[in-house]
C-alpha positions in Angstrom: 109.7 110.7 103.6 110.3 109.7 107.2 111.7 111.8 108.2 113.8 114.1 106.3 114.8 114.6 109.9 116.8 117.8 109.7 119.7 118.3 112.1 120.6 121.9 111.4 124.2 122.8 111.9 125.5 125.5 114.1 125.8 129.1 113.0 129.5 128.7 112.6 129.0 126.8 109.4 129.6 129.8 107.2 131.2 129.5 103.8 131.1 125.7 104.1 130.7 125.2 100.4 130.4 128.5 98.7 131.5 131.0 101.2 127.9 132.2 101.5 126.5 133.1 104.9 123.0 133.0 103.5 123.3 129.3 102.9 124.9 128.4 106.3 121.5 127.9 108.0 120.4 125.5 105.2 123.1 122.9 105.7 121.7 119.8 107.3 121.9 116.1 107.5 118.6 114.5 106.4 117.3 111.0 106.9 115.2 109.0 104.5 114.9 105.2 104.7 114.3 104.7 101.0 117.1 106.9 99.6 119.6 105.6 102.1 118.6 102.0 101.1 118.9 102.8 97.4 122.3 104.3 97.7 123.4 101.2 99.7 122.0 99.0 97.0 124.0 100.9 94.4 127.2 100.7 96.5 127.0 97.2 97.9 128.5 95.4 94.9 131.3 97.9 94.9 131.9 97.5 98.7 132.0 93.7 98.3 134.4 93.9 95.4 136.5 96.2 97.6 136.5 93.7 100.5 134.4 96.0 102.7 131.5 94.8 104.9 128.5 96.6 103.6 127.0 96.7 107.1 130.0 98.6 108.4 129.8 101.4 105.8 127.5 104.3 106.7 125.8 106.6 104.2 124.8 110.2 105.1 122.7 112.5 103.0 123.6 116.2 103.1 120.8 118.6 102.2 122.7 120.9 99.8 122.4 121.5 96.1 126.1 121.3 95.6 127.3 118.4 93.4 129.5 116.8 96.1 130.4 113.6 97.9 133.3 112.7 100.3 134.4 110.1 102.8 135.3 110.8 106.4 135.8 109.0 109.8 136.7 105.7 108.4 133.8 104.2 106.4 131.3 107.0 106.2 130.3 108.4 102.8 128.6 111.8 102.7 126.4 112.2 99.6 125.0 115.7 98.7 121.4 115.8 97.5 122.6 118.1 94.7 124.6 115.2 93.2 121.6 112.9 93.2 119.4 115.6 91.7 121.7 116.3 88.7 122.5 112.7 87.9 120.7 111.5 84.8 122.1 108.0 84.9 122.5 105.7 87.9 125.9 104.8 86.6 127.1 108.3 87.5 126.1 107.8 91.1 127.6 104.3 91.2 130.8 105.6 89.6 131.2 108.3 92.3 130.5 105.8 95.0 133.2 103.6 93.5 135.7 106.4 93.4 134.9 107.4 97.1 135.3 103.7 98.0 138.8 103.9 96.5 139.6 106.6 99.0 138.4 104.4 101.8 140.4 101.3 100.8 143.4 103.5 100.0 143.6 104.8 103.5 143.5 108.4 102.4 143.1 110.8 105.3 144.0 107.9 107.6 145.8 110.3 110.0 142.5 111.8 110.9 140.2 108.8 111.0 140.9 107.5 114.4 140.3 110.8 116.0 136.9 111.2 114.3 135.5 107.7 114.9 133.7 108.7 118.1 132.5 112.0 116.7 128.9 112.7 115.9 127.7 112.9 112.3 127.2 116.7 112.7 130.7 117.1 114.2 132.2 115.2 111.3 130.4 117.3 108.8 131.4 120.5 110.5 135.1 119.4 110.6 135.3 118.2 107.0 133.4 121.0 105.4 135.3 123.5 107.5 138.5 122.2 106.1 136.9 122.2 102.6 136.2 125.9 103.1 139.8 126.5 103.9 141.0 124.5 100.9 138.6 126.6 98.8 140.3 129.8 99.8 138.3 130.9 102.8 140.9 130.2 105.6 139.5 132.5 108.3 136.0 131.2 108.1 137.3 127.6 107.7 139.4 128.1 110.8 136.4 129.3 112.7 134.4 126.2 111.7 137.3 123.9 112.6 137.7 125.7 115.9 134.6 124.0 117.1 136.0 120.7 116.2 138.7 120.4 118.9 141.9 118.6 118.3 141.2 117.4 114.8 141.4 120.7 112.9 143.7 120.6 109.9 144.1 122.7 106.9 144.5 119.8 104.5 141.6 117.5 105.7 139.8 117.3 102.4 142.6 118.3 100.0 143.5 115.0 98.3 146.8 114.9 96.4 146.8 114.1 92.7 148.5 110.8 93.6 145.6 109.9 95.9 143.1 110.9 93.3 144.7 108.8 90.7 144.8 105.8 93.1 141.1 106.3 93.9 140.3 106.5 90.1 142.1 103.2 89.5 140.6 101.5 92.5 137.2 102.7 91.5 137.6 101.2 88.0 138.8 98.0 89.5 135.8 97.7 91.8 133.4 98.6 89.0 134.9 95.9 86.7 134.9 93.3 89.5 131.3 94.0 90.1 130.4 93.7 86.4 129.5 97.4 86.0 130.5 100.1 83.5 132.6 103.1 84.5 131.0 105.2 81.8 128.9 107.0 84.4 132.0 108.0 86.4 133.6 109.4 83.2 130.6 111.4 82.2 130.3 112.8 85.7 133.9 113.8 85.8 133.6 115.4 82.3 130.6 117.4 83.6 132.6 118.6 86.5 135.8 119.1 84.5 134.2 121.8 82.5 134.2 123.9 85.7 138.0 124.0 86.1 138.0 127.1 83.9 135.8 128.9 86.4 137.1 131.1 89.2 137.8 129.3 92.5 134.8 130.7 94.4 132.5 129.5 91.7 133.9 126.0 91.3 131.8 123.1 92.5 133.2 121.7 95.8 133.8 118.4 94.2 136.3 120.0 91.9 138.0 121.8 94.7 138.5 118.8 96.9 139.0 116.3 94.0 141.3 118.2 91.5 140.3 117.4 87.9 142.2 117.9 84.7 141.4 117.0 81.2 144.5 114.8 81.0 143.4 112.9 84.1 139.9 112.4 82.6 141.4 111.3 79.3 143.6 108.7 80.9 140.7 107.5 83.0 138.5 107.1 79.9 141.2 105.1 78.1 141.5 102.7 81.0 137.7 102.5 81.5 137.0 101.7 77.8 139.2 98.5 78.2 136.6 97.0 80.5 134.4 94.3 79.0 131.5 96.1 80.7 132.1 99.6 79.2 129.0 99.5 77.0 126.8 97.8 79.6 123.9 100.0 80.6 122.5 100.4 84.1 119.9 97.8 85.1 116.2 98.7 84.8 116.0 98.4 88.6 118.8 100.9 89.1 117.2 103.3 86.7 113.9 103.0 88.6 115.6 103.7 91.9 117.2 106.9 90.6 114.0 108.2 89.2 112.3 107.7 92.5 115.2 109.3 94.4 115.0 112.4 92.2 111.2 112.6 92.4 111.3 112.4 96.2 114.2 114.9 96.7 112.6 117.4 94.3 109.2 116.9 95.9 110.6 117.6 99.4 113.4 120.1 98.7 112.3 122.2 95.7 109.7 124.9 95.7 106.3 123.4 95.0 106.0 125.6 91.9 109.1 124.1 90.5 107.9 120.6 91.4 104.8 121.1 89.3 106.9 122.5 86.4 109.1 119.4 86.4 106.2 117.0 87.0 103.1 118.6 85.4 99.6 117.2 85.9 99.6 115.5 82.5 102.6 113.4 83.6 101.0 110.3 85.1 104.2 108.4 85.7 104.9 106.9 89.1 107.7 109.4 89.7 105.5 112.4 88.9 102.7 111.3 91.2 105.3 110.6 93.9 106.7 114.1 93.6 103.3 115.7 93.4 102.1 113.8 96.5 104.9 115.4 98.5 104.5 118.8 97.0 100.7 118.9 97.8 101.5 117.8 101.3 104.0 120.6 101.7 101.2 123.0 100.7 98.8 121.4 103.3 96.6 120.1 100.4 96.1 116.8 102.1 93.2 115.5 100.0 95.1 116.0 96.8 98.3 114.6 98.3 96.5 111.4 99.4 94.8 111.1 96.1 98.2 110.9 94.3 99.6 108.6 96.8 96.6 106.3 96.9 96.9 105.9 93.1 100.4 104.6 93.7 99.3 102.3 96.4 96.6 100.9 94.2 99.3 99.7 91.9 101.8 98.7 94.6 99.8 98.1 97.8 102.8 96.7 99.8 105.4 99.3 98.8 106.9 100.2 102.2 107.9 103.7 101.2 104.6 104.6 99.7 103.0 103.4 102.9 105.5 105.2 105.0 104.8 108.5 103.1 101.1 108.0 103.6 101.7 107.6 107.4 103.8 110.7 107.4 101.2 112.8 105.5 98.4 111.7 107.8 100.5 112.2 111.0 101.8 115.7 110.0 98.2 116.6 109.0 97.0 116.0 112.5 95.4 112.6 111.6 97.4 110.7 114.1 95.1 107.7 114.5 94.8 107.3 110.8 98.6 107.4 110.4 99.2 104.3 112.6 97.9 101.6 110.3 99.9 102.7 107.2 103.0 102.8 109.4 102.3 99.3 110.7 101.9 98.1 107.2 105.1 99.7 106.2 106.9 98.0 109.1 105.5 94.7 108.0 106.7 95.3 104.4 110.2 96.5 105.5 110.9 95.2 109.0 114.6 96.1 108.8 114.1 99.8 108.2 114.7 101.4 111.6 113.4 104.9 110.6 110.0 103.4 109.7 109.8 101.7 113.1 110.7 105.0 114.8 108.0 106.8 112.8 105.4 104.2 113.9 106.4 104.5 117.5 106.1 108.3 117.4 102.6 108.0 116.1 101.7 105.5 118.8 103.1 107.7 121.5 101.5 111.0 120.2 98.3 110.6 122.3 100.3 109.6 125.4 98.3 106.4 125.7 100.0 104.0 128.1 98.2 101.1 126.4 100.3 101.7 123.3 103.6 102.0 125.1 104.5 98.3 124.7 104.1 98.3 120.9 106.1 101.6 120.7 108.9 100.1 122.9 109.1 96.9 120.8 109.6 99.0 117.7 112.0 101.4 119.2 114.2 98.6 120.7 114.3 96.9 117.4 115.2 100.2 115.7 118.0 101.0 118.2 119.4 97.5 117.7 119.7 98.2 114.0 120.9 101.7 114.4 122.2 102.6 117.8 123.1 106.3 117.2 119.6 107.7 116.5 119.1 110.2 119.3 115.5 110.8 118.4 114.7 107.1 118.7 116.3 107.0 122.2 114.2 110.1 123.1 111.0 108.4 122.0 112.0 105.3 124.0 112.5 107.4 127.1 109.0 108.8 126.6 107.5 105.4 126.1 109.1 104.1 129.4 107.8 107.2 131.2 104.3 106.2 130.1 104.8 102.9 131.7 106.2 104.6 134.8 109.5 102.7 134.4 111.8 105.5 135.5 114.9 103.2 135.5 114.6 102.3 131.8 113.5 105.9 130.9 116.6 107.2 132.5 118.8 104.7 130.7 117.2 105.7 127.3 117.7 109.4 128.2 121.3 108.7 129.0 121.8 107.1 125.6 120.2 110.1 123.9 122.3 112.7 125.7 125.5 110.7 125.1 124.8 110.7 121.3 124.1 114.4 121.5 127.4 115.1 123.3 125.6 116.5 126.3 127.8 114.9 129.0 126.3 116.5 132.1 122.8 115.4 131.3 124.1 112.0 130.2 125.9 111.5 133.5 122.9 112.6 135.5 120.5 110.3 133.7 122.9 107.4 133.8 123.4 107.8 137.5 119.6 107.6 138.0 119.5 104.5 135.9 122.4 102.9 137.9 120.6 103.6 141.2 117.2 102.2 140.0 118.1 99.2 137.8 118.7 95.7 139.1 122.4 95.4 140.0 124.5 93.2 137.7 121.8 93.2 134.9 122.9 94.0 131.3 121.0 97.3 131.6 122.8 98.2 134.8 126.2 97.5 133.3 125.3 99.6 130.3 124.2 102.5 132.6 127.5 102.1 134.5 129.5 102.4 131.2 127.5 105.5 130.1 128.0 107.1 133.5 131.7 106.7 133.4 132.1 108.0 129.9 129.9 111.0 130.6 131.5 111.7 134.0 135.0 111.6 132.5 133.9 114.1 129.8 132.5 116.4 132.5 135.7 116.3 134.4 137.8 116.9 131.3 135.7 120.0 130.6 136.3 121.4 134.1 140.1 120.7 133.9 140.3 122.6 130.6 138.6 125.5 132.4 141.1 125.3 135.2 138.4 124.3 137.7 138.1 121.5 140.1 135.5 118.9 139.0 132.4 118.6 141.2 131.8 115.5 143.3 128.2 115.4 142.1 127.1 116.0 138.5 124.0 117.8 139.8 126.3 120.6 140.8 128.2 121.0 137.6 127.8 124.1 135.3 129.1 122.6 132.1 125.7 122.3 130.5 124.9 124.4 127.4 121.8 125.7 129.0 119.5 123.1 127.6 118.7 121.1 130.7 116.5 118.0 130.7 113.1 118.1 132.4 112.4 116.4 135.7 111.3 113.3 133.8 113.9 111.4 131.9 113.7 112.0 128.2 112.0 115.4 128.6 
């Protein structure tokens, strides 16, 4: 799974979901090309029925066992791994996505969307979950979380009204019918969660807290859903296959290996069991056993990009960098529009700091950044690649992009200024560096003014950095 890249949230994220400090350090955004693709495949017919551009909707995976999902910052849907792991029918996942799409098209929380559009994914997650903590009955801790979010703090950020919930229900039903799908999964999912309404507040699932459920509401929703000509239509075999692979991959990576082997014992020779065990063996540093499971899958599906990607990851993380490159290359050939796989290939190419491989790495990273421009890790790797070619101008530009995404304005301004000075004047890259410099410089000046200080005339003299300064080389 390339890369379950974990962006651990700050220590302020206490009581985000269940008011449990022990869990705060576990909250993270994870990236996985296969799972993100599958969720988009589930949701695309719904988004089209809703009149949304599927390319404009972003899906984010939250590494948390809570059964939860929400929308924020316009067209961003946050899906918790816990929801995917408990789902036993893809129609449940599809139904939830339809309901959340109803919140998007209904303009719910619209007062806050403009303010969040420029925020990073982590900032958005902090703000929304902080508000959820407040709505769940932990106002002090929620306020602390939201305090890190600046001007967008609000006590009602995730507390939908019953009117909005009903509107999202009806919109979701409409989108499911328009896309020729059954709403039975949404009903069964709500019935599962509705049973928790009798629990005490602190034990309720966060989806129940933020999306109030009642048996009357579920009954009305069922009556409307059963009128659809597609009520009895099951999920397609392809959608069933996707969910089984999603669950196997998540369980393999996120559950304790002992539990993985309990769920997928050795006598289970299904594709999903072998997939999960390949991951679990890798996590135990049992590379030979891991590759044996994976090679059996590749023997059946030699061009599956996600099996190839996982093989590259296993080899790379086991110290077999050279052997990892070819599976990654094959994965890119099989799925050329998966930016995370291209980034993984580039990372393997750059691992030995061989300048002869810099061009191939740059080509893949540029392609990845064109498809997904806010991946800070990809920009960091691009800066390293340009450094190998001794192209300090482009390295500085890539570093400026990386620091801009990370919200590190002083470093972004510094690297953008280097790029402006070194790049060819009036070139597209030069104009981009100018834009980055102005945005970062304005952010630095705003920080000084909030502190009651006079902004410096040179960003090299500022003291607004968080203490994590870049190295002498761009991208360090």
